[in-house]
DRENLOKE-356606 format. One line per field, with one value per atom (N, C-alpha, C, O, CB): residue number from 1; atom name; x, y, z. Coordinates in steps of 0.02 Angstrom, whole numbers, padded with zeros to 5 digits, always signed. Glycine has a CB too. Layout:
DRENLOKE-356606
n = (NUM;...)
atom = (CA;...)
u = (X;...)
v = (Y;...)
w = (Z;...)
END
This chain:
DRENLOKE-356606
n = (1;1;1;1;1;2;2;2;2;2;3;3;3;3;3;4;4;4;4;4;5;5;5;5;5;6;6;6;6;6;7;7;7;7;7;8;8;8;8;8;9;9;9;9;9;10;10;10;10;10;11;11;11;11;11;12;12;12;12;12;13;13;13;13;13;14;14;14;14;14;15;15;15;15;15;16;16;16;16;16;17;17;17;17;17;18;18;18;18;18;19;19;19;19;19;20;20;20;20;20;21;21;21;21;21;22;22;22;22;22;23;23;23;23;23;24;24;24;24;24;25;25;25;25;25;26;26;26;26;26;27;27;27;27;27;28;28;28;28;28;29;29;29;29;29;30;30;30;30;30;31;31;31;31;31;32;32;32;32;32;33;33;33;33;33;34;34;34;34;34;35;35;35;35;35;36;36;36;36;36;37;37;37;37;37;38;38;38;38;38;39;39;39;39;39;40;40;40;40;40;41;41;41;41;41;42;42;42;42;42;43;43;43;43;43;44;44;44;44;44;45;45;45;45;45;46;46;46;46;46;47;47;47;47;47;48;48;48;48;48;49;49;49;49;49;50;50;50;50;50;51;51;51;51;51;52;52;52;52;52;53;53;53;53;53;54;54;54;54;54;55;55;55;55;55;56;56;56;56;56;57;57;57;57;57)
atom = (N;CA;C;O;CB;N;CA;C;O;CB;N;CA;C;O;CB;N;CA;C;O;CB;N;CA;C;O;CB;N;CA;C;O;CB;N;CA;C;O;CB;N;CA;C;O;CB;N;CA;C;O;CB;N;CA;C;O;CB;N;CA;C;O;CB;N;CA;C;O;CB;N;CA;C;O;CB;N;CA;C;O;CB;N;CA;C;O;CB;N;CA;C;O;CB;N;CA;C;O;CB;N;CA;C;O;CB;N;CA;C;O;CB;N;CA;C;O;CB;N;CA;C;O;CB;N;CA;C;O;CB;N;CA;C;O;CB;N;CA;C;O;CB;N;CA;C;O;CB;N;CA;C;O;CB;N;CA;C;O;CB;N;CA;C;O;CB;N;CA;C;O;CB;N;CA;C;O;CB;N;CA;C;O;CB;N;CA;C;O;CB;N;CA;C;O;CB;N;CA;C;O;CB;N;CA;C;O;CB;N;CA;C;O;CB;N;CA;C;O;CB;N;CA;C;O;CB;N;CA;C;O;CB;N;CA;C;O;CB;N;CA;C;O;CB;N;CA;C;O;CB;N;CA;C;O;CB;N;CA;C;O;CB;N;CA;C;O;CB;N;CA;C;O;CB;N;CA;C;O;CB;N;CA;C;O;CB;N;CA;C;O;CB;N;CA;C;O;CB;N;CA;C;O;CB;N;CA;C;O;CB;N;CA;C;O;CB;N;CA;C;O;CB;N;CA;C;O;CB;N;CA;C;O;CB;N;CA;C;O;CB)
u = (-00321;-00377;-00403;-00372;-00415;-00454;-00520;-00585;-00608;-00546;-00610;-00651;-00710;-00697;-00645;-00773;-00803;-00897;-00904;-00788;-00946;-01003;-01031;-01014;-01042;-01063;-01126;-01205;-01212;-01092;-01251;-01330;-01335;-01312;-01407;-01371;-01383;-01454;-01471;-01337;-01491;-01558;-01571;-01541;-01589;-01601;-01614;-01671;-01719;-01601;-01678;-01719;-01733;-01687;-01658;-01785;-01829;-01852;-01898;-01883;-01818;-01856;-01857;-01850;-01807;-01865;-01884;-01847;-01858;-01958;-01812;-01765;-01823;-01885;-01708;-01767;-01828;-01851;-01883;-01829;-01831;-01867;-01926;-01963;-01798;-01939;-01964;-01958;-01999;-01969;-01912;-01869;-01873;-01869;-01796;-01880;-01865;-01788;-01744;-01886;-01782;-01691;-01705;-01757;-01630;-01636;-01628;-01560;-01517;-01638;-01558;-01505;-01490;-01519;-01501;-01434;-01403;-01373;-01321;-01326;-01397;-01367;-01357;-01406;-01418;-01309;-01279;-01276;-01271;-01206;-01279;-01295;-01260;-01268;-01386;-01209;-01169;-01206;-01231;-01102;-01211;-01238;-01229;-01271;-01235;-01155;-01154;-01130;-01110;-01137;-01142;-01115;-01189;-01209;-01041;-01220;-01287;-01279;-01319;-01313;-01195;-01164;-01196;-01204;-01041;-01209;-01260;-01183;-01147;-01354;-01183;-01147;-01192;-01243;-01091;-01168;-01204;-01156;-01095;-01213;-01190;-01167;-01143;-01089;-01223;-01201;-01217;-01286;-01333;-01203;-01284;-01361;-01360;-01324;-01369;-01428;-01427;-01508;-01554;-01399;-01515;-01583;-01585;-01550;-01630;-01661;-01688;-01702;-01724;-01742;-01688;-01704;-01762;-01768;-01670;-01818;-01886;-01920;-01964;-01898;-01880;-01885;-01871;-01894;-01845;-01844;-01805;-01855;-01862;-01710;-01881;-01937;-02019;-02034;-01903;-02056;-02114;-02143;-02104;-02132;-02195;-02198;-02193;-02178;-02277;-02207;-02186;-02113;-02102;-02235;-02072;-02015;-01998;-01951;-02009;-02017;-02016;-02004;-01959;-02087;-02020;-02048;-01982;-01989;-02146;-01929;-01895;-01930;-01948;-01818;-01940;-01970;-01954;-01896;-01970;-02006;-01969;-01939;-01965;-02014;-01888;-01854;-01872;-01854;-01765)
v = (+02786;+02820;+02762;+02710;+02829;+02777;+02761;+02732;+02752;+02833;+02679;+02645;+02681;+02696;+02547;+02692;+02735;+02667;+02627;+02867;+02697;+02653;+02692;+02748;+02622;+02694;+02750;+02698;+02638;+02782;+02749;+02708;+02663;+02668;+02782;+02627;+02584;+02558;+02536;+02515;+02548;+02524;+02477;+02489;+02570;+02437;+02402;+02403;+02389;+02338;+02416;+02456;+02376;+02341;+02531;+02362;+02322;+02331;+02369;+02328;+02296;+02330;+02269;+02211;+02399;+02286;+02241;+02238;+02287;+02251;+02189;+02197;+02209;+02210;+02126;+02219;+02209;+02157;+02161;+02248;+02107;+02021;+02017;+01968;+01932;+02068;+02036;+02017;+02031;+02006;+01987;+01963;+02017;+02078;+01959;+01974;+02042;+02057;+02023;+02013;+02113;+02123;+02160;+02192;+02169;+02155;+02210;+02225;+02188;+02183;+02301;+02320;+02373;+02427;+02335;+02348;+02388;+02453;+02449;+02338;+02511;+02578;+02612;+02610;+02625;+02638;+02670;+02749;+02763;+02635;+02783;+02874;+02891;+02863;+02913;+02950;+02985;+03049;+03085;+02999;+03062;+03100;+03168;+03207;+03088;+03181;+03250;+03287;+03345;+03279;+03221;+03236;+03223;+03250;+03175;+03175;+03138;+03080;+03043;+03193;+03091;+03051;+02967;+02965;+03056;+02916;+02861;+02796;+02804;+02890;+02767;+02706;+02638;+02632;+02699;+02590;+02525;+02495;+02504;+02494;+02456;+02413;+02345;+02314;+02403;+02332;+02247;+02250;+02272;+02185;+02221;+02191;+02097;+02050;+02238;+02115;+02019;+01997;+02038;+01960;+01923;+01939;+01864;+01814;+01941;+01902;+01881;+01798;+01776;+01923;+01742;+01687;+01687;+01733;+01636;+01656;+01644;+01625;+01649;+01596;+01570;+01543;+01584;+01567;+01490;+01628;+01676;+01736;+01773;+01706;+01741;+01790;+01817;+01811;+01824;+01843;+01842;+01840;+01843;+01890;+01837;+01823;+01890;+01889;+01784;+01963;+02000;+02061;+02121;+02010;+01983;+02023;+02074;+02109;+02051;+02083;+02169;+02138;+02169;+02228;+02078;+02055;+01987;+01931;+02032;+02009;+01927;+01872;+01890;+01932;+01814;+01759;+01756;+01771;+01703;+01733;+01718;+01663;+01625;+01711;+01642;+01565;+01535;+01478;+01564)
w = (-09275;-09280;-09219;-09208;-09363;-09191;-09144;-09181;-09235;-09106;-09138;-09190;-09141;-09083;-09206;-09172;-09121;-09163;-09209;-09140;-09106;-09117;-09146;-09126;-09066;-09182;-09218;-09225;-09238;-09323;-09213;-09217;-09296;-09353;-09217;-09264;-09340;-09360;-09305;-09340;-09389;-09411;-09461;-09513;-09430;-09461;-09534;-09559;-09524;-09539;-09617;-09681;-09718;-09741;-09742;-09718;-09742;-09823;-09838;-09697;-09868;-09942;-09984;-09964;-09989;-10034;-10073;-10159;-10195;-10069;-10182;-10235;-10294;-10293;-10246;-10350;-10394;-10436;-10488;-10431;-10406;-10434;-10377;-10382;-10425;-10319;-10270;-10206;-10162;-10286;-10198;-10158;-10085;-10078;-10201;-10050;-09984;-09984;-10011;-09890;-09950;-09929;-09875;-09867;-09987;-09817;-09756;-09774;-09798;-09670;-09753;-09765;-09715;-09711;-09828;-09672;-09586;-09608;-09640;-09535;-09597;-09620;-09550;-09513;-09677;-09530;-09477;-09504;-09563;-09459;-09466;-09484;-09428;-09374;-09483;-09444;-09401;-09382;-09425;-09432;-09310;-09290;-09308;-09331;-09243;-09291;-09328;-09385;-09395;-09299;-09427;-09501;-09542;-09593;-09529;-09504;-09560;-09612;-09641;-09612;-09610;-09686;-09656;-09595;-09702;-09688;-09690;-09728;-09777;-09759;-09703;-09718;-09718;-09683;-09666;-09759;-09771;-09728;-09729;-09850;-09691;-09642;-09678;-09674;-09588;-09716;-09735;-09749;-09716;-09670;-09808;-09845;-09858;-09874;-09943;-09836;-09853;-09872;-09876;-09762;-09883;-09887;-09827;-09815;-09983;-09796;-09747;-09751;-09805;-09739;-09683;-09708;-09689;-09648;-09695;-09698;-09692;-09625;-09588;-09735;-09627;-09554;-09504;-09450;-09541;-09504;-09441;-09443;-09395;-09458;-09489;-09493;-09533;-09593;-09502;-09488;-09501;-09580;-09628;-09466;-09585;-09673;-09710;-09770;-09702;-09671;-09696;-09688;-09693;-09697;-09669;-09661;-09610;-09626;-09709;-09569;-09511;-09465;-09438;-09490;-09426;-09367;-09363;-09387;-09376;-09331;-09320;-09273;-09216;-09284;-09292;-09234;-09191;-09178;-09237;-09140;-09066;-09073;-09115;-09002;-09045;-09045;-08978;-08964;-09054)
END
Protein backbone atom coordinates (compact mmCIF):
# COMPACT_ATOMS: atom_id res chain seq x y z
CA UNK A 1 0.00 0.00 0.00
CA UNK A 2 1.47 3.35 -1.03
CA UNK A 3 1.65 6.16 1.49
CA UNK A 4 0.15 9.46 0.33
CA UNK A 5 0.27 12.89 1.92
CA UNK A 6 -3.10 14.56 2.25
CA UNK A 7 -3.75 18.17 3.29
CA UNK A 8 -4.15 18.73 7.01
CA UNK A 9 -5.13 21.58 9.29
CA UNK A 10 -5.04 22.37 13.00
CA UNK A 11 -8.31 23.11 14.74
CA UNK A 12 -8.25 24.95 18.08
CA UNK A 13 -11.01 23.95 20.46
CA UNK A 14 -11.84 23.87 24.14
CA UNK A 15 -12.30 20.82 26.30
CA UNK A 16 -15.26 20.40 28.67
CA UNK A 17 -13.06 21.55 31.57
CA UNK A 18 -12.13 24.75 29.70
CA UNK A 19 -8.57 23.81 28.73
CA UNK A 20 -7.47 24.49 25.13
CA UNK A 21 -7.06 21.53 22.80
CA UNK A 22 -5.56 21.35 19.30
CA UNK A 23 -6.74 18.70 16.86
CA UNK A 24 -4.78 18.03 13.67
CA UNK A 25 -7.10 16.64 10.99
CA UNK A 26 -6.49 15.52 7.41
CA UNK A 27 -9.22 15.43 4.77
CA UNK A 28 -9.10 13.28 1.66
CA UNK A 29 -9.97 15.42 -1.34
CA UNK A 30 -11.57 12.61 -3.34
CA UNK A 31 -13.86 11.22 -0.65
CA UNK A 32 -14.07 14.03 1.88
CA UNK A 33 -13.21 11.53 4.61
CA UNK A 34 -11.63 13.22 7.62
CA UNK A 35 -8.90 11.58 9.72
CA UNK A 36 -7.76 12.70 13.17
CA UNK A 37 -3.95 12.74 13.07
CA UNK A 38 -3.27 13.86 16.64
CA UNK A 39 -4.85 15.68 19.58
CA UNK A 40 -2.81 17.62 22.12
CA UNK A 41 -2.93 20.34 24.75
CA UNK A 42 -0.84 23.27 23.49
CA UNK A 43 2.06 24.54 25.62
CA UNK A 44 1.24 28.12 26.76
CA UNK A 45 4.92 29.05 26.33
CA UNK A 46 4.69 28.27 22.60
CA UNK A 47 1.27 29.77 21.78
CA UNK A 48 -0.41 33.17 22.09
CA UNK A 49 -2.87 33.75 24.90
CA UNK A 50 -5.80 32.66 22.67
CA UNK A 51 -3.87 29.49 21.63
CA UNK A 52 -4.51 30.22 17.93
CA UNK A 53 -1.11 31.69 16.96
CA UNK A 54 2.30 30.12 17.57
CA UNK A 55 4.74 32.54 19.22
CA UNK A 56 7.84 33.61 17.29
CA UNK A 57 10.97 31.88 18.54
